[in-house]
C-alpha positions in Angstrom: 163.5 108.1 83.4 159.8 109.1 83.4 158.8 112.2 81.6 157.6 115.4 83.2 154.6 115.7 80.9 151.3 116.1 82.7 148.7 113.3 82.6 146.2 115.3 80.6 144.7 115.7 77.1 144.4 113.0 74.4 146.2 109.8 75.4 145.3 107.1 72.8 145.3 103.4 73.8 147.5 101.7 71.2 146.4 98.8 69.1 148.9 95.9 69.0 150.0 94.8 65.5 150.9 91.2 64.8 152.9 89.3 62.2 151.2 86.4 60.3 152.2 83.9 63.1 150.6 86.3 65.7 153.9 87.3 67.2 154.2 91.0 67.9 155.2 93.2 65.0 157.5 95.6 66.8 158.4 97.6 63.6 154.7 98.5 63.0 154.2 99.3 66.7 157.0 101.9 66.5 155.4 103.3 63.3 152.0 103.5 65.0 153.5 105.5 67.9 155.1 107.9 65.5 151.8 108.2 63.7 149.7 109.0 66.8 152.1 111.7 67.9 152.1 113.2 64.4 148.3 113.2 64.5 147.9 115.0 67.9 148.4 112.6 70.7 149.7 114.1 74.0 150.9 110.7 75.2 150.3 107.0 74.8 148.7 104.1 76.7 149.0 100.3 76.7 145.8 98.8 78.0 142.9 96.5 77.3 142.6 97.4 73.6 146.3 96.7 73.4 145.3 93.1 74.1 147.3 93.2 77.3 145.4 90.2 78.8 146.3 88.1 75.7 150.0 88.5 76.1 152.4 86.3 78.0 154.3 87.8 80.9 157.5 87.9 78.8 155.6 89.8 76.1 154.2 92.3 78.6 157.7 92.9 80.0 159.1 93.4 76.5 156.2 95.6 75.5 156.9 98.0 78.5 160.6 98.2 77.5 159.9 98.7 73.9 157.2 101.4 74.5 159.6 103.4 76.7 162.1 103.4 73.8 159.6 104.1 71.1 158.0 106.9 73.2 161.3 108.6 73.6 159.9 111.0 76.2 157.5 112.7 73.8 154.6 112.5 76.2 153.5 110.4 79.2 153.5 106.6 78.8 150.8 104.8 80.8 151.1 101.0 81.2 148.3 98.8 82.2 149.2 96.4 85.0 145.9 94.9 86.0 145.7 91.1 86.2 143.8 88.2 87.9 145.8 88.2 91.1 147.4 90.8 93.3 150.8 89.1 93.0 150.6 89.3 89.2 149.5 93.0 89.2 152.3 94.0 91.6 154.8 92.2 89.5 153.7 94.1 86.4 153.6 97.4 88.3 157.2 97.0 89.5 158.4 96.0 86.0 156.7 98.9 84.3 158.1 101.3 86.8 161.6 99.9 86.4 161.3 100.1 82.6 160.5 103.8 82.8 156.7 104.1 82.5 155.2 107.4 83.7 152.0 106.1 85.2 150.2 102.8 85.7 146.6 101.8 85.0 144.8 98.9 86.5 141.5 97.2 86.1 140.2 94.9 88.9 140.4 91.2 88.3 137.8 90.1 85.8 137.6 86.3 86.2 136.6 86.5 89.9 133.7 88.2 91.6 136.0 89.4 94.3 134.8 90.9 97.5 135.1 94.7 97.6 137.5 94.5 100.5 139.7 92.2 98.4 139.6 94.7 95.5 140.6 97.5 97.8 143.6 95.5 99.0 144.5 94.7 95.4 144.7 98.5 94.6 146.5 99.2 97.9 149.2 96.7 96.9 149.6 98.3 93.5 150.1 101.7 95.1 152.6 100.3 97.6 154.6 98.6 94.8 155.8 101.9 93.1 155.7 105.6 93.6 154.0 106.2 90.2 150.5 107.6 89.7 147.9 104.9 89.3 144.8 105.2 87.1 142.0 103.1 88.5 140.1 101.7 85.4 136.6 100.5 85.9 136.3 98.6 82.6 132.9 97.2 83.4 131.4 98.6 80.3 132.8 95.4 78.6 134.5 93.3 81.2 134.1 92.6 84.9 131.7 94.3 87.3 131.5 98.0 88.4 133.7 99.3 91.1 131.4 101.3 93.4 131.8 105.1 93.3 132.2 105.2 97.0 135.2 102.8 96.9 136.8 104.9 94.2 136.3 108.1 96.3 137.9 106.3 99.2 141.0 105.6 97.1 141.2 109.3 96.3 140.9 110.3 99.9 143.7 107.8 100.8 146.1 108.4 97.9 145.4 111.9 96.8 147.0 113.2 93.6 148.6 109.8 92.9 145.3 108.3 92.0 143.3 109.1 88.8 140.2 107.4 87.4 138.9 106.0 84.1 135.3 105.1 84.8 133.4 103.2 82.2 130.4 101.8 84.0 127.0 102.8 82.6 125.5 105.4 82.8 128.8 107.2 82.0 127.8 110.8 82.6 125.9 110.5 85.9 128.5 108.1 87.3 131.3 110.5 86.4 129.5 113.3 88.2 128.8 111.1 91.2 132.5 110.2 91.4 133.6 113.9 91.1 131.2 114.9 93.9 132.1 112.0 96.1 135.9 112.4 95.6 136.0 116.1 96.3 138.6 118.7 95.2 141.5 117.6 93.1 140.0 114.4 91.7 141.1 113.7 88.1 139.2 111.6 85.7 139.8 110.4 82.1 137.0 109.8 79.6 137.1 106.1 78.7 134.4 105.4 76.2 136.5 105.7 73.1 135.3 109.3 72.6 131.6 108.5 72.3 130.9 110.6 75.5 133.7 113.1 75.2 131.6 116.2 74.8 129.4 115.3 77.8 132.4 114.2 79.9 134.4 117.3 79.2 131.6 119.4 80.5 131.7 117.3 83.7 135.3 118.2 84.3 137.6 115.5 82.9 141.4 116.0 82.6 141.7 114.0 79.4 140.5 111.1 77.2 141.9 107.7 76.4 140.4 106.7 73.0 141.6 104.2 70.5 144.5 105.2 68.2 142.6 104.9 64.9 141.0 108.3 64.8 143.3 110.2 67.2 143.3 113.1 64.8 139.6 113.5 65.1 139.6 113.1 68.9 142.3 115.7 69.1 140.2 118.1 67.0 137.2 117.5 69.3 139.4 118.0 72.4 140.8 121.3 71.0 137.3 122.5 70.2 136.1 121.7 73.7 139.1 123.3 75.3 138.4 126.4 73.2 134.7 126.4 74.2 133.6 125.9 70.5 130.6 123.8 71.2 129.2 124.1 67.7 132.4 122.6 66.2 132.6 120.0 69.1 128.9 119.0 68.5 129.5 118.5 64.8 132.6 116.3 65.4 130.9 114.3 68.2 127.9 113.6 65.9 130.2 111.7 63.6 132.5 110.1 66.2 129.7 108.7 68.3 128.1 106.4 65.8 131.5 105.2 64.6 132.4 104.2 68.2 128.9 102.8 68.8 129.7 100.1 66.1 132.5 98.8 68.4 130.5 96.5 70.7 132.7 94.9 73.4 136.4 94.5 73.5 136.7 92.5 70.3 134.4 95.0 68.6 136.9 97.7 69.4 139.8 95.6 68.2 138.2 94.6 64.9 137.0 98.1 63.9 140.0 100.0 65.1 142.5 97.6 63.3 140.4 97.8 60.1 140.7 101.6 60.2 144.4 101.5 61.0 144.9 99.2 58.1 142.8 101.4 55.8 145.1 104.4 56.7 148.2 102.4 56.0 149.4 102.3 59.6 148.9 98.5 60.0 149.8 95.9 57.2 146.9 93.6 58.4 144.0 93.3 60.8 145.1 90.3 62.9 143.5 90.0 66.4 144.6 87.2 68.7 141.9 84.7 69.3 139.7 83.3 70.4 137.6 86.4 69.7 134.0 87.2 70.4 133.3 89.5 67.5 134.2 89.3 63.8 133.6 92.3 61.6 130.9 91.5 59.0 130.7 93.2 55.6 127.7 95.4 56.5 129.3 96.7 59.7 132.6 97.3 57.9 130.9 99.3 55.1 129.1 101.5 57.7 132.4 102.0 59.7 134.1 103.1 56.5 131.2 105.4 55.5 131.3 107.2 58.9 135.1 107.3 58.8 135.0 109.0 55.4 132.5 111.6 56.6 134.8 112.2 59.6 137.8 112.7 57.3 135.8 115.3 55.3 134.9 117.1 58.5 138.5 117.2 59.6 139.8 118.2 56.2 141.6 114.9 55.7 141.8 113.2 52.3 139.1 110.4 52.0 140.8 107.0 51.6 139.3 105.0 48.7 
């Protein structure tokens, strides 16, 4: 059964570990989930950075079932169900709901420049498929095209508290404020930039953040500082987090840097990403990522990993 935990706070998007043959490493995935909870996660998410779109339908089904078991009710579990057709998205939504997910998240189709009316019918079908909350993810910061703010506000008017949002279209801050103002009272939004805009987004009224899992301990420290109104501490943390996230250009940039940092912390045994990929971590970028990571460790009182 779904948990009763609220959809709020720090909900990291899990990276997906693989064995040498690129099959899913379920043992390491379970260890990753334990690790993110030990390091401050309020819940977990399977989404784009979980390489959802590179999985077979059978793997997506098994992932949902396994995550429910690994999660063990410790916090909300959000499953991404977006796909290239309404039929596929509805199928994934129904399966995730039956498996025991607490909420769904869906990007619009990315391979088709669908008409806005078609995108709205796509989301309507996902809402009709289950009774779960649905997070509308505008992932146009790295895939697809922006979903107009007015369309998102219309979904809020129609579906009320069942719909939440994860806007990622640029410019992040102004678009977030536009969505808040267009949607009216009760609209709930997650920061979705990996933490790079968390300070600014928090001041605009978000309910939580969905960063990667690799520095969940730092994102939780930043979240706690913001919730406590400690802007000096928050600004210091944001100043280290932002350039680290900035190195992660595009989806494969997120995958390569985050897996490198999970590997460095001993959470992952390797850095395998399913191909074909559009970004490979070069030595200079890796050195800079590790340098910023070490500074962030020092700021958070964690042992620097040599």
